[in-house]
C-alpha positions, 0 to 999 in steps of 0.5 A, spaced: 693 083 117 696 079 122 694 078 130 701 081 132 702 088 134 707 092 129 714 093 132 713 100 129 720 103 131 724 096 128 720 097 122 722 104 121 729 103 123 729 097 117 727 102 112 731 107 114 737 103 113 734 099 107 734 106 104 741 108 106 743 102 103 740 104 097 743 111 097 750 108 098 749 103 092 747 109 087 752 114 089 759 111 091 759 103 089 760 097 092 766 099 096 762 104 100 757 099 102 758 095 108 761 088 107 756 083 108 750 088 106 745 085 101 748 086 094 755 086 096 759 081 092 767 080 093 770 084 089 764 084 085 767 088 079 770 082 077 764 077 078 762 073 072 755 071 073 751 066 077 754 058 075 761 062 073 767 063 077 769 070 080 775 072 083 779 067 088 775 062 084 768 062 088 762 059 085 755 057 086 758 051 090 761 056 095 754 060 096 756 065 092 751 070 089 754 075 084 753 083 086 746 086 084 743 079 084 738 075 089 735 068 089 728 066 090 727 061 095 725 056 090 732 056 087 736 050 087 742 053 088 747 051 094 746 058 097 738 057 098 738 049 098 744 048 104 740 053 108 737 049 115 731 046 113 727 049 118 730 056 117 727 055 109 721 052 111 719 059 115 721 063 110 716 060 105 711 060 110 712 068 111 712 069 103 705 065 103 702 070 108 706 076 104 702 073 098 695 072 102 695 079 104 696 082 098 703 085 099 707 086 092 714 084 096 717 077 095 722 074 099 729 074 096 736 073 099 742 077 097 746 072 101 744 065 104 749 059 106 756 060 105 762 056 104 767 057 110 772 059 104 767 064 102 766 067 109 774 068 110 774 071 103 769 076 106 772 077 112 779 079 109 775 084 105 772 087 111 779 088 114 781 091 108 775 096 108 775 097 115 782 097 117 782 092 123 779 086 125 776 089 130 772 093 126 771 088 120 768 083 126 762 088 127 760 086 120 763 079 118 764 073 122 770 069 121 769 062 118 765 057 121 763 062 127 758 065 121 751 063 122 752 063 114 756 057 114 752 053 118 746 055 114 742 058 119 742 065 117 739 070 110 740 076 108 733 079 105 735 083 098 727 086 098 726 092 102 718 090 103 720 083 105 725 086 111 720 091 113 714 085 113 719 080 117 721 086 122 714 086 123 711 079 123 717 075 122 716 072 130 710 068 127 715 064 124 720 065 129 724 069 124 728 075 127 733 081 125 739 079 129 743 085 129 741 092 130 747 094 125 744 089 119 736 090 117 737 085 112 740 079 116 735 074 119 735 068 123 731 063 127 731 066 134 725 065 137 719 060 138 714 061 133 709 066 136 713 068 141 716 075 141 723 076 138 729 078 142 732 085 142 737 085 136 744 084 138 748 091 137 753 087 131 756 081 129 760 081 136 754 079 140 
């Protein structure tokens, strides 16, 4: 497949967390999932779809992706087009490698670039869900502190793609940033260099 030795422990963790997310979605609905998990849109029950407004007036121009949907890497929407060009190119190269290896997965994103007001809205939701700013910060950063706001992070929607990137993403510099977010990837190393150990959570 690739010359890189699979990091089996991280791959197993990725699949376990992805399965947990799927289980939560099926059994308890959006509020049972961590704010910031793939498919967790703000006040998702009121979302009216891509291209239209949601509660609090969030739209495509905020990088808003409705709950339960994801975007391909060739999407023309701001959540994709406002990503750091280096990150987007690395993801596209990884997707080409997946196709060459015959992997049926595609890299789609549940979250990419976000506006600062969208990020603040997510943080306020997380405070409401977890009961304190300290707990919320394990999952969501505030405003411009977020790598999503800077266009430097994506949340991968497909579990197969998460697994692939956990095993081989370092070939393009793509790494899982946080141990509690198997879906969250950033450019954290030089291509071909091993990824750093993920931070425990979003607090670093």
